[in-house]
Structure formats: structure tokens, C-alpha cells
C-alpha positions in Angstrom: 3.6 -6.1 -3.5 1.3 -8.5 -5.4 2.7 -9.7 -8.7 0.6 -8.5 -11.6 -1.8 -6.7 -9.3 0.1 -3.9 -7.6 3.5 -4.3 -9.4 5.8 -6.4 -11.5 8.5 -8.7 -10.1 11.7 -9.4 -11.9 14.8 -11.4 -10.8 17.2 -8.9 -9.1 20.1 -10.4 -11.0 18.5 -10.2 -14.4 18.9 -6.7 -15.9 17.4 -7.9 -19.2 14.3 -9.0 -17.4 14.0 -5.6 -15.8 14.4 -3.9 -19.2 11.7 -6.1 -20.7 9.3 -5.4 -17.8 9.9 -1.6 -18.0 9.5 -1.7 -21.8 6.2 -3.6 -21.4 5.0 -1.0 -18.8 6.1 1.9 -21.0 4.1 0.5 -23.9 0.9 -0.1 -21.8 -0.4 3.0 -20.0 -3.6 1.3 -19.0 -1.7 -1.4 -17.2 0.6 1.2 -15.5 -2.5 3.0 -14.3 -4.2 -0.2 -13.1 -1.1 -1.2 -11.1 -0.8 2.3 -9.6 -4.5 2.4 -8.6 -4.3 -1.1 -7.1 -1.1 -0.2 -5.2 -2.6 3.0 -3.8 -5.7 1.2 -2.7 -3.6 -1.4 -0.9 -1.5 1.2 0.9 -4.6 3.1 2.0 -6.4 -0.1 3.1 -3.6 -2.1 4.7 -1.1 0.5 5.9 -3.2 3.5 6.9 -2.9 4.6 10.5 -6.5 3.8 11.3 -6.3 0.3 9.9 -3.1 -0.5 11.9 -4.4 1.0 15.1 -7.6 -1.0 14.8 -5.7 -4.2 14.2 -3.5 -3.5 17.3 -6.4 -2.6 19.4 -8.2 -5.8 18.5 -5.1 -7.9 19.1 -4.6 -6.5 22.6 -8.3 -6.3 23.4 -8.3 -2.5 23.8 -11.8 -1.6 22.7 -12.1 2.0 21.8 -8.3 2.6 21.9 -8.0 2.8 18.1 -10.6 5.5 17.8 -9.0 7.5 20.6 -5.5 7.2 19.0 -6.8 8.3 15.6 -8.6 11.2 17.2 -5.4 12.2 19.1 -3.4 12.0 15.9 -5.8 14.2 14.0 -5.8 16.8 16.9 -2.0 16.8 16.9 -1.7 17.1 13.1 -4.1 20.1 13.1 -2.3 22.0 15.8 
């Protein structure tokens, strides 16, 4: 989570801060939407299966392995 970009951080021991943060988000639909869009983009970009497989394949020098794994996953999901 990136403060102010994909979400809002508050001290876990400060319920008043949580209430203020929630009130601010309730009052600002555009900000809620922007945080949600940014969070969704981050999840799709950084945590998608393809992205993780590509990173692992590069790390271990397995050229083509990521593409094969993604293809296998798609085949299995469509079965």
C-alpha cells in the first residue's frame, strides 16, 4: 500500500484517526475512486500471475519458462 496513492494509513492504536480518515474518504468520492483505481492498477501490474512468473523466470535464468507457465495456467483454467 502506498500512502495517499493506493490507500490511507492510520495508527493502529488510534481509533479517532481511523474515524477521521474514514470520514474524509466518505466526504470525497473522487479521492475514493482515485485510490481504488490506483490500487487496482498496482495489483494487476505487480501481483498478476504473468508479472510474477516473468520475474521468477528472469531471476533463475529460465528464458521462455514464464510464457510456458502462463499458457499452462490458461489451459488448466479453461478445462
